[in-house]
N, C-alpha and C positions, 0 to 999 in steps of 0.2 A: 904607710900609715903616718897619723899624724895626730896629736891628742893637745888639751887644752887643760890642765890641770891646776885647780882652783884650790889654796887652801884658805880654812876659814879659823881664826882663834875664837874661842870660847867669847862668845857674844856679849856685850852688858844687859841687854834685854834679850835673853833669850826665847819667851815666848815671841815679842813684839819682832824679832826677826826671824823665827819661824812662819811666823804668819805672811809675811811679807814677801819672803823668798819663796815659800813654795804656793803660794795665790798669784805672785805678781811674778816675781824674776824667773824662778824655770817653767812658766807657759811665756815667757818671751823667748827662754833660751831654744825652747821645742821647736820656735817658728824659724830657728836659722838654715837656711837652704845649705845646702851638702851634709848635715849635722847624721852619722850613722847615730851614734848611739848618746846617750849622756846617764851618766849614774852618778849618782850623790851616796855618799859612803860616810857615815857619823864614824867619827874615832872613838873607841871605844877604851885605847892604851896607848903611849907614845913613851920610847925609852931615848936619852941623848937629848933633850932637851928639857929647858923650862917656861916653852910654849906651852899653854893650852890650849891645843889642838883640837877641835869640835869637828867640823867638816871637809870633807876631800870631793870636790866634785872633778869627774874628769868626761870629757865632751871627746868625740872621736870624728875622726874625718877620713878619707881614703889617704889622700895625701898633703903634705904642704901647703899647694897650689889652692885646694881646694877650702884647706883651713882661711886660706889669706882672704880666697874671694867670699867666704862664709863673715867673715872678721870685719871685712868693707863694704859690706851689703847694707840696706837701710835696716833690715834685721839685725845685725852684728852688731852694729851700729848703735843701735836702742839698747843690746845689752848692755854692749859697755858705759853708755851712759846713766844707765841706771844702779850702777853699783854705786854710785853718787847716793841714792836713794836709801839701801842698804846701808849705808854708813851710820846712819843714825841710832843706829845698833849694836856698832861695832865699835871696839875699841882701837882698835888701828885697821888699815887695808887688808884684803885678802892678797897673800901671795900669791903668784900667777906664771907657771912655767908653760912653757912649749915645747913636747918632748915627741921623740919616734916612737 
C-alpha cells in the first residue's frame, strides 16, 4: 500500500478555500486512475506544534508503482497543477508526504 498525505494549515479565506476545495479540487482528485480511496479529515486539535492545522487528506493506492502511475497520468498532473489555484486561499503551500 502507498498513501499520499496532504496537510493544510488554516486558510486565510476558509469559506473560499472550502468552496473551491470541495467543488473543484476534490472532484479532480476522484478522477485519478488507481485511486482506491480519498479521505478528508478536519483537524479538531493538534499538540506539539505551533502550526494551525486545518485538514489532512489521505489518498490510498495499492502500491508505490500505481501511485507513481496515477501521479504521472493526465489526471494526476491536473490535480498537482490545481494546487496553485488553492494558494489564493492559503497562507502557505500544503505539506505533502508519501507513506507506506
